[in-house]
mmCIF file of the C-alpha atoms, coordinates in Angstrom:
data_MODEL
# 
_entry.id   MODEL 
# 
loop_
_atom_site.group_PDB 
_atom_site.id 
_atom_site.type_symbol 
_atom_site.label_atom_id 
_atom_site.label_alt_id 
_atom_site.label_comp_id 
_atom_site.label_asym_id 
_atom_site.label_entity_id 
_atom_site.label_seq_id 
_atom_site.pdbx_PDB_ins_code 
_atom_site.Cartn_x 
_atom_site.Cartn_y 
_atom_site.Cartn_z 
_atom_site.occupancy 
_atom_site.B_iso_or_equiv 
_atom_site.pdbx_formal_charge 
_atom_site.auth_seq_id 
_atom_site.auth_comp_id 
_atom_site.auth_asym_id 
_atom_site.auth_atom_id 
_atom_site.pdbx_PDB_model_num 
ATOM 1   C CA . MET A 1 1   ? 28.310  -22.023 -11.343 1.00 0.00 ? 1   MET A CA 1 
ATOM 2   C CA . GLU A 1 2   ? 24.702  -21.966 -12.580 1.00 0.00 ? 2   GLU A CA 1 
ATOM 3   C CA . TRP A 1 3   ? 23.366  -22.487 -9.070  1.00 0.00 ? 3   TRP A CA 1 
ATOM 4   C CA . LYS A 1 4   ? 25.717  -19.786 -7.844  1.00 0.00 ? 4   LYS A CA 1 
ATOM 5   C CA . ARG A 1 5   ? 24.325  -17.291 -10.350 1.00 0.00 ? 5   ARG A CA 1 
ATOM 6   C CA . LEU A 1 6   ? 20.792  -18.277 -9.435  1.00 0.00 ? 6   LEU A CA 1 
ATOM 7   C CA . ALA A 1 7   ? 21.564  -17.807 -5.734  1.00 0.00 ? 7   ALA A CA 1 
ATOM 8   C CA . GLU A 1 8   ? 23.042  -14.372 -6.459  1.00 0.00 ? 8   GLU A CA 1 
ATOM 9   C CA . ALA A 1 9   ? 19.909  -13.436 -8.387  1.00 0.00 ? 9   ALA A CA 1 
ATOM 10  C CA . VAL A 1 10  ? 17.707  -14.537 -5.498  1.00 0.00 ? 10  VAL A CA 1 
ATOM 11  C CA . VAL A 1 11  ? 19.791  -12.481 -3.045  1.00 0.00 ? 11  VAL A CA 1 
ATOM 12  C CA . THR A 1 12  ? 19.545  -9.463  -5.350  1.00 0.00 ? 12  THR A CA 1 
ATOM 13  C CA . ALA A 1 13  ? 15.792  -9.907  -5.668  1.00 0.00 ? 13  ALA A CA 1 
ATOM 14  C CA . THR A 1 14  ? 15.460  -10.122 -1.905  1.00 0.00 ? 14  THR A CA 1 
ATOM 15  C CA . ALA A 1 15  ? 17.413  -6.886  -1.516  1.00 0.00 ? 15  ALA A CA 1 
ATOM 16  C CA . ILE A 1 16  ? 15.240  -5.128  -4.100  1.00 0.00 ? 16  ILE A CA 1 
ATOM 17  C CA . SER A 1 17  ? 12.117  -6.407  -2.383  1.00 0.00 ? 17  SER A CA 1 
ATOM 18  C CA . CYS A 1 18  ? 13.403  -5.012  0.920   1.00 0.00 ? 18  CYS A CA 1 
ATOM 19  C CA . LEU A 1 19  ? 13.977  -1.660  -0.775  1.00 0.00 ? 19  LEU A CA 1 
ATOM 20  C CA . MET A 1 20  ? 10.396  -1.718  -2.083  1.00 0.00 ? 20  MET A CA 1 
ATOM 21  C CA . LEU A 1 21  ? 9.115   -2.446  1.401   1.00 0.00 ? 21  LEU A CA 1 
ATOM 22  C CA . GLY A 1 22  ? 11.308  0.320   2.793   1.00 0.00 ? 22  GLY A CA 1 
ATOM 23  C CA . ALA A 1 23  ? 9.878   2.787   0.293   1.00 0.00 ? 23  ALA A CA 1 
ATOM 24  C CA . SER A 1 24  ? 6.370   1.722   1.252   1.00 0.00 ? 24  SER A CA 1 
ATOM 25  C CA . PHE A 1 25  ? 7.232   2.167   4.937   1.00 0.00 ? 25  PHE A CA 1 
ATOM 26  C CA . LEU A 1 26  ? 8.555   5.682   4.311   1.00 0.00 ? 26  LEU A CA 1 
ATOM 27  C CA . ALA A 1 27  ? 5.403   6.552   2.372   1.00 0.00 ? 27  ALA A CA 1 
ATOM 28  C CA . TRP A 1 28  ? 3.294   5.248   5.256   1.00 0.00 ? 28  TRP A CA 1 
ATOM 29  C CA . ARG A 1 29  ? 5.375   7.159   7.802   1.00 0.00 ? 29  ARG A CA 1 
ATOM 30  C CA . GLY A 1 30  ? 4.994   10.365  5.843   1.00 0.00 ? 30  GLY A CA 1 
ATOM 31  C CA . THR A 1 31  ? 1.213   10.104  5.747   1.00 0.00 ? 31  THR A CA 1 
ATOM 32  C CA . SER A 1 32  ? -0.210  8.203   8.695   1.00 0.00 ? 32  SER A CA 1 
ATOM 33  C CA . GLY A 1 33  ? 2.592   6.821   10.835  1.00 0.00 ? 33  GLY A CA 1 
ATOM 34  C CA . PHE A 1 34  ? 4.288   8.187   13.968  1.00 0.00 ? 34  PHE A CA 1 
ATOM 35  C CA . LYS A 1 35  ? 1.834   11.024  14.452  1.00 0.00 ? 35  LYS A CA 1 
ATOM 36  C CA . SER A 1 36  ? 2.930   11.432  18.047  1.00 0.00 ? 36  SER A CA 1 
ATOM 37  C CA . PHE A 1 37  ? 6.298   12.761  16.871  1.00 0.00 ? 37  PHE A CA 1 
ATOM 38  C CA . ARG A 1 38  ? 4.735   15.676  15.012  1.00 0.00 ? 38  ARG A CA 1 
ATOM 39  C CA . ALA A 1 39  ? 4.716   19.033  16.733  1.00 0.00 ? 39  ALA A CA 1 
ATOM 40  C CA . PRO A 1 40  ? 1.119   19.955  17.626  1.00 0.00 ? 40  PRO A CA 1 
ATOM 41  C CA . SER A 1 41  ? 1.852   23.634  17.003  1.00 0.00 ? 41  SER A CA 1 
ATOM 42  C CA . ASP A 1 42  ? 2.763   22.998  13.375  1.00 0.00 ? 42  ASP A CA 1 
ATOM 43  C CA . THR A 1 43  ? -0.267  24.241  11.430  1.00 0.00 ? 43  THR A CA 1 
ATOM 44  C CA . ARG A 1 44  ? 0.938   22.433  8.303   1.00 0.00 ? 44  ARG A CA 1 
ATOM 45  C CA . ASN A 1 45  ? 0.307   19.086  10.002  1.00 0.00 ? 45  ASN A CA 1 
ATOM 46  C CA . ASN A 1 46  ? -2.513  20.319  12.233  1.00 0.00 ? 46  ASN A CA 1 
ATOM 47  C CA . PRO A 1 47  ? -4.393  23.074  10.370  1.00 0.00 ? 47  PRO A CA 1 
ATOM 48  C CA . LEU A 1 48  ? -6.892  25.086  12.359  1.00 0.00 ? 48  LEU A CA 1 
ATOM 49  C CA . VAL A 1 49  ? -10.586 24.382  11.833  1.00 0.00 ? 49  VAL A CA 1 
ATOM 50  C CA . ALA A 1 50  ? -13.546 26.610  12.556  1.00 0.00 ? 50  ALA A CA 1 
ATOM 51  C CA . ALA A 1 51  ? -16.773 25.623  14.273  1.00 0.00 ? 51  ALA A CA 1 
ATOM 52  C CA . PRO A 1 52  ? -19.984 25.689  12.218  1.00 0.00 ? 52  PRO A CA 1 
ATOM 53  C CA . LYS A 1 53  ? -22.120 28.751  12.861  1.00 0.00 ? 53  LYS A CA 1 
ATOM 54  C CA . SER A 1 54  ? -25.415 27.778  11.268  1.00 0.00 ? 54  SER A CA 1 
ATOM 55  C CA . ASP A 1 55  ? -27.480 24.816  10.180  1.00 0.00 ? 55  ASP A CA 1 
ATOM 56  C CA . VAL A 1 56  ? -26.285 25.412  6.625   1.00 0.00 ? 56  VAL A CA 1 
ATOM 57  C CA . ASP A 1 57  ? -22.683 25.072  7.815   1.00 0.00 ? 57  ASP A CA 1 
ATOM 58  C CA . ARG A 1 58  ? -23.464 21.821  9.610   1.00 0.00 ? 58  ARG A CA 1 
ATOM 59  C CA . GLU A 1 59  ? -25.267 20.383  6.599   1.00 0.00 ? 59  GLU A CA 1 
ATOM 60  C CA . TYR A 1 60  ? -22.341 21.337  4.373   1.00 0.00 ? 60  TYR A CA 1 
ATOM 61  C CA . LEU A 1 61  ? -19.837 19.682  6.732   1.00 0.00 ? 61  LEU A CA 1 
ATOM 62  C CA . ARG A 1 62  ? -21.891 16.482  6.904   1.00 0.00 ? 62  ARG A CA 1 
ATOM 63  C CA . MET A 1 63  ? -22.235 16.430  3.115   1.00 0.00 ? 63  MET A CA 1 
ATOM 64  C CA . MET A 1 64  ? -18.487 16.920  2.565   1.00 0.00 ? 64  MET A CA 1 
ATOM 65  C CA . TYR A 1 65  ? -17.651 14.367  5.249   1.00 0.00 ? 65  TYR A CA 1 
ATOM 66  C CA . GLY A 1 66  ? -19.786 11.745  3.506   1.00 0.00 ? 66  GLY A CA 1 
ATOM 67  C CA . GLU A 1 67  ? -18.358 12.641  0.102   1.00 0.00 ? 67  GLU A CA 1 
ATOM 68  C CA . GLN A 1 68  ? -14.754 12.284  1.254   1.00 0.00 ? 68  GLN A CA 1 
ATOM 69  C CA . ALA A 1 69  ? -15.560 9.002   3.042   1.00 0.00 ? 69  ALA A CA 1 
ATOM 70  C CA . GLU A 1 70  ? -17.061 7.624   -0.164  1.00 0.00 ? 70  GLU A CA 1 
ATOM 71  C CA . HIS A 1 71  ? -14.015 8.643   -2.226  1.00 0.00 ? 71  HIS A CA 1 
ATOM 72  C CA . ALA A 1 72  ? -11.636 7.114   0.328   1.00 0.00 ? 72  ALA A CA 1 
ATOM 73  C CA . ARG A 1 73  ? -13.621 3.858   0.337   1.00 0.00 ? 73  ARG A CA 1 
ATOM 74  C CA . LEU A 1 74  ? -13.616 3.810   -3.477  1.00 0.00 ? 74  LEU A CA 1 
ATOM 75  C CA . HIS A 1 75  ? -9.814  4.052   -3.645  1.00 0.00 ? 75  HIS A CA 1 
ATOM 76  C CA . GLU A 1 76  ? -9.459  1.151   -1.200  1.00 0.00 ? 76  GLU A CA 1 
ATOM 77  C CA . GLU A 1 77  ? -11.830 -0.941  -3.310  1.00 0.00 ? 77  GLU A CA 1 
ATOM 78  C CA . LEU A 1 78  ? -10.002 0.000   -6.509  1.00 0.00 ? 78  LEU A CA 1 
ATOM 79  C CA . ARG A 1 79  ? -6.670  -0.917  -4.948  1.00 0.00 ? 79  ARG A CA 1 
ATOM 80  C CA . GLY A 1 80  ? -8.010  -4.344  -4.028  1.00 0.00 ? 80  GLY A CA 1 
ATOM 81  C CA . THR A 1 81  ? -9.450  -4.841  -7.506  1.00 0.00 ? 81  THR A CA 1 
ATOM 82  C CA . ALA A 1 82  ? -6.230  -3.724  -9.200  1.00 0.00 ? 82  ALA A CA 1 
ATOM 83  C CA . THR A 1 83  ? -4.152  -6.025  -6.996  1.00 0.00 ? 83  THR A CA 1 
ATOM 84  C CA . SER A 1 84  ? -6.383  -8.977  -7.852  1.00 0.00 ? 84  SER A CA 1 
ATOM 85  C CA . LEU A 1 85  ? -6.011  -8.265  -11.576 1.00 0.00 ? 85  LEU A CA 1 
ATOM 86  C CA . PHE A 1 86  ? -2.231  -7.866  -11.383 1.00 0.00 ? 86  PHE A CA 1 
ATOM 87  C CA . VAL A 1 87  ? -1.815  -11.026 -9.312  1.00 0.00 ? 87  VAL A CA 1 
ATOM 88  C CA . ALA A 1 88  ? -4.031  -12.972 -11.735 1.00 0.00 ? 88  ALA A CA 1 
ATOM 89  C CA . LEU A 1 89  ? -1.911  -11.752 -14.651 1.00 0.00 ? 89  LEU A CA 1 
ATOM 90  C CA . ILE A 1 90  ? 1.292   -12.681 -12.849 1.00 0.00 ? 90  ILE A CA 1 
ATOM 91  C CA . ALA A 1 91  ? -0.122  -16.106 -11.984 1.00 0.00 ? 91  ALA A CA 1 
ATOM 92  C CA . GLY A 1 92  ? -0.938  -16.650 -15.665 1.00 0.00 ? 92  GLY A CA 1 
ATOM 93  C CA . LEU A 1 93  ? 2.577   -15.693 -16.708 1.00 0.00 ? 93  LEU A CA 1 
ATOM 94  C CA . LEU A 1 94  ? 4.044   -17.976 -14.068 1.00 0.00 ? 94  LEU A CA 1 
ATOM 95  C CA . ALA A 1 95  ? 1.857   -20.906 -15.160 1.00 0.00 ? 95  ALA A CA 1 
ATOM 96  C CA . TRP A 1 96  ? 2.933   -20.351 -18.754 1.00 0.00 ? 96  TRP A CA 1 
ATOM 97  C CA . ALA A 1 97  ? 6.611   -20.148 -17.759 1.00 0.00 ? 97  ALA A CA 1 
ATOM 98  C CA . VAL A 1 98  ? 6.574   -23.463 -15.897 1.00 0.00 ? 98  VAL A CA 1 
ATOM 99  C CA . GLY A 1 99  ? 4.454   -25.284 -18.490 1.00 0.00 ? 99  GLY A CA 1 
ATOM 100 C CA . GLU A 1 100 ? 5.557   -28.648 -19.824 1.00 0.00 ? 100 GLU A CA 1 
ATOM 101 C CA . THR A 1 101 ? 5.576   -27.754 -23.530 1.00 0.00 ? 101 THR A CA 1 
ATOM 102 C CA . GLY A 1 102 ? 8.409   -25.984 -25.325 1.00 0.00 ? 102 GLY A CA 1 
ATOM 103 C CA . ASP A 1 103 ? 11.665  -24.679 -23.947 1.00 0.00 ? 103 ASP A CA 1 
ATOM 104 C CA . GLY A 1 104 ? 11.217  -23.812 -20.286 1.00 0.00 ? 104 GLY A CA 1 
ATOM 105 C CA . HIS A 1 105 ? 14.333  -21.636 -20.216 1.00 0.00 ? 105 HIS A CA 1 
ATOM 106 C CA . GLN A 1 106 ? 13.086  -19.449 -23.061 1.00 0.00 ? 106 GLN A CA 1 
ATOM 107 C CA . ARG A 1 107 ? 9.639   -19.113 -21.496 1.00 0.00 ? 107 ARG A CA 1 
ATOM 108 C CA . ALA A 1 108 ? 11.233  -18.148 -18.171 1.00 0.00 ? 108 ALA A CA 1 
ATOM 109 C CA . LEU A 1 109 ? 13.426  -15.622 -19.952 1.00 0.00 ? 109 LEU A CA 1 
ATOM 110 C CA . ILE A 1 110 ? 10.289  -13.988 -21.388 1.00 0.00 ? 110 ILE A CA 1 
ATOM 111 C CA . ALA A 1 111 ? 7.972   -14.345 -18.391 1.00 0.00 ? 111 ALA A CA 1 
ATOM 112 C CA . GLY A 1 112 ? 10.552  -13.126 -15.862 1.00 0.00 ? 112 GLY A CA 1 
ATOM 113 C CA . PRO A 1 113 ? 10.842  -9.533  -17.166 1.00 0.00 ? 113 PRO A CA 1 
ATOM 114 C CA . LEU A 1 114 ? 7.077   -9.396  -17.763 1.00 0.00 ? 114 LEU A CA 1 
ATOM 115 C CA . ILE A 1 115 ? 6.440   -10.377 -14.142 1.00 0.00 ? 115 ILE A CA 1 
ATOM 116 C CA . LEU A 1 116 ? 9.028   -7.826  -12.991 1.00 0.00 ? 116 LEU A CA 1 
ATOM 117 C CA . ALA A 1 117 ? 7.334   -5.065  -14.989 1.00 0.00 ? 117 ALA A CA 1 
ATOM 118 C CA . THR A 1 118 ? 3.847   -6.093  -13.866 1.00 0.00 ? 118 THR A CA 1 
ATOM 119 C CA . SER A 1 119 ? 4.970   -6.170  -10.225 1.00 0.00 ? 119 SER A CA 1 
ATOM 120 C CA . GLY A 1 120 ? 6.522   -2.726  -10.521 1.00 0.00 ? 120 GLY A CA 1 
ATOM 121 C CA . ILE A 1 121 ? 3.453   -1.216  -12.162 1.00 0.00 ? 121 ILE A CA 1 
ATOM 122 C CA . GLY A 1 122 ? 1.185   -2.892  -9.623  1.00 0.00 ? 122 GLY A CA 1 
ATOM 123 C CA . ALA A 1 123 ? 3.217   -1.502  -6.729  1.00 0.00 ? 123 ALA A CA 1 
ATOM 124 C CA . VAL A 1 124 ? 3.051   2.022   -8.185  1.00 0.00 ? 124 VAL A CA 1 
ATOM 125 C CA . VAL A 1 125 ? -0.720  1.744   -8.720  1.00 0.00 ? 125 VAL A CA 1 
ATOM 126 C CA . SER A 1 126 ? -1.132  0.516   -5.130  1.00 0.00 ? 126 SER A CA 1 
ATOM 127 C CA . LEU A 1 127 ? 0.970   3.399   -3.776  1.00 0.00 ? 127 LEU A CA 1 
ATOM 128 C CA . LYS A 1 128 ? -1.021  5.920   -5.823  1.00 0.00 ? 128 LYS A CA 1 
ATOM 129 C CA . HIS A 1 129 ? -4.376  4.634   -4.590  1.00 0.00 ? 129 HIS A CA 1 
ATOM 130 C CA . TYR A 1 130 ? -3.044  4.753   -1.027  1.00 0.00 ? 130 TYR A CA 1 
ATOM 131 C CA . GLU A 1 131 ? -1.902  8.360   -1.502  1.00 0.00 ? 131 GLU A CA 1 
ATOM 132 C CA . ARG A 1 132 ? -5.345  9.323   -2.838  1.00 0.00 ? 132 ARG A CA 1 
ATOM 133 C CA . TYR A 1 133 ? -6.977  7.448   0.039   1.00 0.00 ? 133 TYR A CA 1 
ATOM 134 C CA . GLN A 1 134 ? -4.870  9.390   2.536   1.00 0.00 ? 134 GLN A CA 1 
ATOM 135 C CA . MET A 1 135 ? -5.771  12.684  0.845   1.00 0.00 ? 135 MET A CA 1 
ATOM 136 C CA . HIS A 1 136 ? -9.500  12.052  1.190   1.00 0.00 ? 136 HIS A CA 1 
ATOM 137 C CA . LEU A 1 137 ? -9.009  10.732  4.731   1.00 0.00 ? 137 LEU A CA 1 
ATOM 138 C CA . SER A 1 138 ? -7.158  13.920  5.679   1.00 0.00 ? 138 SER A CA 1 
ATOM 139 C CA . ARG A 1 139 ? -9.979  16.074  4.315   1.00 0.00 ? 139 ARG A CA 1 
ATOM 140 C CA . LEU A 1 140 ? -12.529 13.887  6.067   1.00 0.00 ? 140 LEU A CA 1 
ATOM 141 C CA . ARG A 1 141 ? -10.790 14.410  9.402   1.00 0.00 ? 141 ARG A CA 1 
ATOM 142 C CA . GLY A 1 142 ? -10.814 18.158  8.849   1.00 0.00 ? 142 GLY A CA 1 
ATOM 143 C CA . PHE A 1 143 ? -14.590 18.239  8.320   1.00 0.00 ? 143 PHE A CA 1 
ATOM 144 C CA . ARG A 1 144 ? -15.084 15.929  11.311  1.00 0.00 ? 144 ARG A CA 1 
ATOM 145 C CA . LYS A 1 145 ? -12.961 18.120  13.574  1.00 0.00 ? 145 LYS A CA 1 
ATOM 146 C CA . SER A 1 146 ? -15.061 21.087  12.599  1.00 0.00 ? 146 SER A CA 1 
ATOM 147 C CA . LEU A 1 147 ? -18.223 19.210  13.548  1.00 0.00 ? 147 LEU A CA 1 
ATOM 148 C CA . GLU A 1 148 ? -16.587 18.141  16.815  1.00 0.00 ? 148 GLU A CA 1 
ATOM 149 C CA . LYS A 1 149 ? -16.241 21.794  17.836  1.00 0.00 ? 149 LYS A CA 1 
ATOM 150 C CA . GLU A 1 150 ? -19.853 21.653  19.032  1.00 0.00 ? 150 GLU A CA 1 
ATOM 151 C CA . VAL A 1 151 ? -19.488 18.287  20.765  1.00 0.00 ? 151 VAL A CA 1 
ATOM 152 C CA . THR A 1 152 ? -18.377 17.750  24.366  1.00 0.00 ? 152 THR A CA 1 
ATOM 153 C CA . ASP A 1 153 ? -14.818 16.564  24.989  1.00 0.00 ? 153 ASP A CA 1 
ATOM 154 C CA . GLU A 1 154 ? -16.113 13.289  26.432  1.00 0.00 ? 154 GLU A CA 1 
ATOM 155 C CA . LEU A 1 155 ? -17.777 12.392  23.145  1.00 0.00 ? 155 LEU A CA 1 
ATOM 156 C CA . VAL A 1 156 ? -14.838 13.567  21.053  1.00 0.00 ? 156 VAL A CA 1 
ATOM 157 C CA . SER A 1 157 ? -12.480 11.315  23.006  1.00 0.00 ? 157 SER A CA 1 
ATOM 158 C CA . ILE A 1 158 ? -14.509 8.162   22.275  1.00 0.00 ? 158 ILE A CA 1 
ATOM 159 C CA . ASN A 1 159 ? -12.687 7.566   18.993  1.00 0.00 ? 159 ASN A CA 1 
ATOM 160 C CA . SER A 1 160 ? -9.161  7.846   20.392  1.00 0.00 ? 160 SER A CA 1 
ATOM 161 C CA . ASP A 1 161 ? -9.973  6.057   23.660  1.00 0.00 ? 161 ASP A CA 1 
ATOM 162 C CA . TRP A 1 162 ? -11.493 3.015   22.000  1.00 0.00 ? 162 TRP A CA 1 
ATOM 163 C CA . THR A 1 163 ? -8.782  2.932   19.342  1.00 0.00 ? 163 THR A CA 1 
ATOM 164 C CA . GLU A 1 164 ? -6.221  2.809   22.134  1.00 0.00 ? 164 GLU A CA 1 
ATOM 165 C CA . ARG A 1 165 ? -8.195  0.020   23.812  1.00 0.00 ? 165 ARG A CA 1 
ATOM 166 C CA . HIS A 1 166 ? -8.250  -1.928  20.554  1.00 0.00 ? 166 HIS A CA 1 
ATOM 167 C CA . ASN A 1 167 ? -4.481  -1.518  20.152  1.00 0.00 ? 167 ASN A CA 1 
ATOM 168 C CA . ARG A 1 168 ? -3.908  -2.806  23.681  1.00 0.00 ? 168 ARG A CA 1 
ATOM 169 C CA . ASN A 1 169 ? -6.027  -5.867  22.969  1.00 0.00 ? 169 ASN A CA 1 
ATOM 170 C CA . ASN A 1 170 ? -4.172  -6.523  19.706  1.00 0.00 ? 170 ASN A CA 1 
ATOM 171 C CA . PRO A 1 171 ? -0.561  -5.596  20.514  1.00 0.00 ? 171 PRO A CA 1 
ATOM 172 C CA . ILE A 1 172 ? 1.010   -7.601  17.686  1.00 0.00 ? 172 ILE A CA 1 
ATOM 173 C CA . THR A 1 173 ? -1.203  -6.988  14.687  1.00 0.00 ? 173 THR A CA 1 
ATOM 174 C CA . SER A 1 174 ? -2.254  -3.404  15.475  1.00 0.00 ? 174 SER A CA 1 
ATOM 175 C CA . TRP A 1 175 ? 1.136   -1.920  14.619  1.00 0.00 ? 175 TRP A CA 1 
ATOM 176 C CA . ILE A 1 176 ? 1.372   -3.698  11.242  1.00 0.00 ? 176 ILE A CA 1 
ATOM 177 C CA . SER A 1 177 ? 0.184   -1.399  8.483   1.00 0.00 ? 177 SER A CA 1 
ATOM 178 C CA . LEU A 1 178 ? -2.157  -3.022  5.985   1.00 0.00 ? 178 LEU A CA 1 
ATOM 179 C CA . HIS A 1 179 ? -0.598  -0.750  3.386   1.00 0.00 ? 179 HIS A CA 1 
ATOM 180 C CA . ILE A 1 180 ? 2.762   -2.486  3.931   1.00 0.00 ? 180 ILE A CA 1 
ATOM 181 C CA . LEU A 1 181 ? 1.170   -5.918  3.563   1.00 0.00 ? 181 LEU A CA 1 
ATOM 182 C CA . TRP A 1 182 ? -0.414  -4.881  0.257   1.00 0.00 ? 182 TRP A CA 1 
ATOM 183 C CA . ASN A 1 183 ? 3.042   -4.128  -1.136  1.00 0.00 ? 183 ASN A CA 1 
ATOM 184 C CA . VAL A 1 184 ? 4.569   -7.300  0.302   1.00 0.00 ? 184 VAL A CA 1 
ATOM 185 C CA . ILE A 1 185 ? 2.519   -9.091  -2.373  1.00 0.00 ? 185 ILE A CA 1 
ATOM 186 C CA . TYR A 1 186 ? 4.359   -7.215  -5.102  1.00 0.00 ? 186 TYR A CA 1 
ATOM 187 C CA . GLY A 1 187 ? 7.670   -7.790  -3.362  1.00 0.00 ? 187 GLY A CA 1 
ATOM 188 C CA . VAL A 1 188 ? 7.072   -11.528 -3.537  1.00 0.00 ? 188 VAL A CA 1 
ATOM 189 C CA . THR A 1 189 ? 6.002   -11.448 -7.196  1.00 0.00 ? 189 THR A CA 1 
ATOM 190 C CA . PHE A 1 190 ? 9.021   -9.281  -8.018  1.00 0.00 ? 190 PHE A CA 1 
ATOM 191 C CA . LEU A 1 191 ? 11.239  -11.910 -6.409  1.00 0.00 ? 191 LEU A CA 1 
ATOM 192 C CA . ILE A 1 192 ? 9.539   -14.626 -8.471  1.00 0.00 ? 192 ILE A CA 1 
ATOM 193 C CA . GLY A 1 193 ? 10.020  -12.657 -11.682 1.00 0.00 ? 193 GLY A CA 1 
ATOM 194 C CA . LEU A 1 194 ? 13.693  -12.038 -11.029 1.00 0.00 ? 194 LEU A CA 1 
ATOM 195 C CA . SER A 1 195 ? 14.271  -15.698 -10.159 1.00 0.00 ? 195 SER A CA 1 
ATOM 196 C CA . LEU A 1 196 ? 12.575  -16.775 -13.399 1.00 0.00 ? 196 LEU A CA 1 
ATOM 197 C CA . PHE A 1 197 ? 14.696  -14.349 -15.376 1.00 0.00 ? 197 PHE A CA 1 
ATOM 198 C CA . ALA A 1 198 ? 17.863  -15.701 -13.737 1.00 0.00 ? 198 ALA A CA 1 
ATOM 199 C CA . PHE A 1 199 ? 16.776  -19.261 -14.481 1.00 0.00 ? 199 PHE A CA 1 
ATOM 200 C CA . GLY A 1 200 ? 16.083  -18.424 -18.129 1.00 0.00 ? 200 GLY A CA 1 
ATOM 201 C CA . SER A 1 201 ? 19.368  -16.558 -18.464 1.00 0.00 ? 201 SER A CA 1 
ATOM 202 C CA . LYS A 1 202 ? 21.254  -19.808 -17.909 1.00 0.00 ? 202 LYS A CA 1 
ATOM 203 C CA . VAL A 1 203 ? 20.580  -20.596 -21.553 1.00 0.00 ? 203 VAL A CA 1 
ATOM 204 C CA . ILE A 1 204 ? 22.588  -17.567 -22.616 1.00 0.00 ? 204 ILE A CA 1 
ATOM 205 C CA . PHE A 1 205 ? 25.390  -18.140 -20.148 1.00 0.00 ? 205 PHE A CA 1 
ATOM 206 C CA . THR A 1 206 ? 25.826  -21.810 -20.993 1.00 0.00 ? 206 THR A CA 1 
ATOM 207 C CA . GLN A 1 207 ? 25.700  -21.497 -24.763 1.00 0.00 ? 207 GLN A CA 1 
# 
């Protein structure tokens, strides 16, 4: 019966992890995925941009482009740093839970919920940094499109043409969003936390 309960907990954790991944996928779809399905005439998704009319305009656009690029890069770096800290904390809790001293069931019963909470908070922090990253990236593209108004179509198409070439050369990995992989980490740690909690709960059920 104990193994049955543990197996049920693992199945439940797997389902919750899949839900977390699904939520991450929907967030990705709403921001950067499946752009080809958006109507080009919808100004909410494709706002109109004006061409610069003076050197002051061009300097302003270049300044704002660089500023938004720096903010976007900062959020990606912060997300990586935050993930490293959360994973290190979870690893410490896991090492403590499986230590050889004391009652392993009681330690698992304590570490499990802490790992669950840490995984949940980490996933939310990761999603928030990604949302901020997408905001700055969207602004950046707006300033770039304005600058591209004075550039020939052949030069403007370099970005999309070579991105398409890259995707053709990497057909498997190009469609996998790095944002999804970031949250897979928290899905795995969430599964570990729930399994530890189920293992520790055997003390209560068997007493």
